[in-house]
C-alpha positions as CSV (number, residue, x, y, z in Angstrom):
1,M,-3.1,-1.6,-7.3
2,A,-1.7,-3.6,-4.4
3,V,-3.8,-5.4,-1.8
4,A,-2.7,-5.0,1.8
5,G,-3.7,-7.6,4.4
6,D,-4.6,-5.0,7.0
7,V,-4.6,-1.2,7.7
8,T,-1.0,-1.3,9.1
9,E,0.4,-2.9,5.9
10,A,-1.7,-0.5,3.7
11,E,-0.3,2.5,5.6
12,E,3.2,1.2,5.2
13,L,2.8,0.9,1.5
14,Q,1.2,4.3,1.3
15,G,4.2,5.7,3.2
16,L,6.7,4.1,0.8
17,L,4.8,5.6,-2.1
18,S,4.7,9.0,-0.5
19,Q,8.5,8.9,0.0
20,A,8.8,8.3,-3.8
21,G,6.5,11.3,-4.5
22,I,3.6,9.1,-5.6
23,A,0.0,9.9,-4.4
24,S,-2.1,6.9,-3.4
25,E,-5.5,6.2,-1.9
26,L,-6.8,3.4,0.2
27,E,-10.1,1.6,-0.3
28,P,-11.6,-1.6,1.1
29,A,-10.7,-4.6,-1.0
30,A,-13.9,-6.4,0.0
31,E,-17.2,-5.6,1.7
32,H,-16.5,-5.5,5.4
33,D,-18.8,-6.4,8.2
34,P,-18.9,-3.2,10.4
35,E,-19.3,-5.4,13.5
36,A,-16.2,-7.4,12.8
37,H,-13.2,-6.7,15.0
38,D,-10.4,-7.5,12.5
39,D,-8.7,-5.2,10.1
40,P,-10.2,-5.6,6.6
41,P,-7.9,-6.0,3.6
42,L,-7.3,-2.7,1.7
43,K,-6.5,-1.8,-1.9
44,V,-3.7,0.7,-2.3
45,L,-4.5,2.7,-5.5
46,V,-2.3,4.9,-7.6
47,A,-3.0,6.7,-10.9
48,E,-2.8,4.3,-13.8
49,S,0.1,6.4,-15.3
50,E,2.1,5.7,-12.1
51,V,1.6,2.0,-11.7
52,D,5.0,0.9,-13.0
53,E,6.8,3.7,-11.1
54,A,4.9,2.7,-7.9
55,R,5.8,-1.0,-8.2
56,D,9.5,0.0,-8.8
57,A,9.4,2.4,-5.8
58,I,7.9,-0.2,-3.4
59,E,10.4,-2.8,-4.5
60,A,13.4,-0.5,-4.2
61,L,12.4,1.0,-0.9
62,T,11.6,-2.4,0.6
63,E,15.0,-3.7,-0.5
64,L,16.7,-0.7,1.2
65,E,14.8,-1.3,4.4
66,D,15.8,-5.0,4.4
67,E,19.4,-4.1,3.9
68,T,19.4,-1.7,6.9
69,E,17.8,-4.2,9.3
């Protein structure tokens, strides 16, 4: 599990995992006030059997993006 600070970051992580062929789900990291106007933090969840692979994929794909910028 990773915690993203907002929806945009969570979707970016989910996209990286998808590129690596790893399914993931998003869920709120904390109870969120529905009247609040900010993006709540989200958990990015993967199957327990894919946690290490997901961490490696995020690290590798993030490094590749940094190199191309």
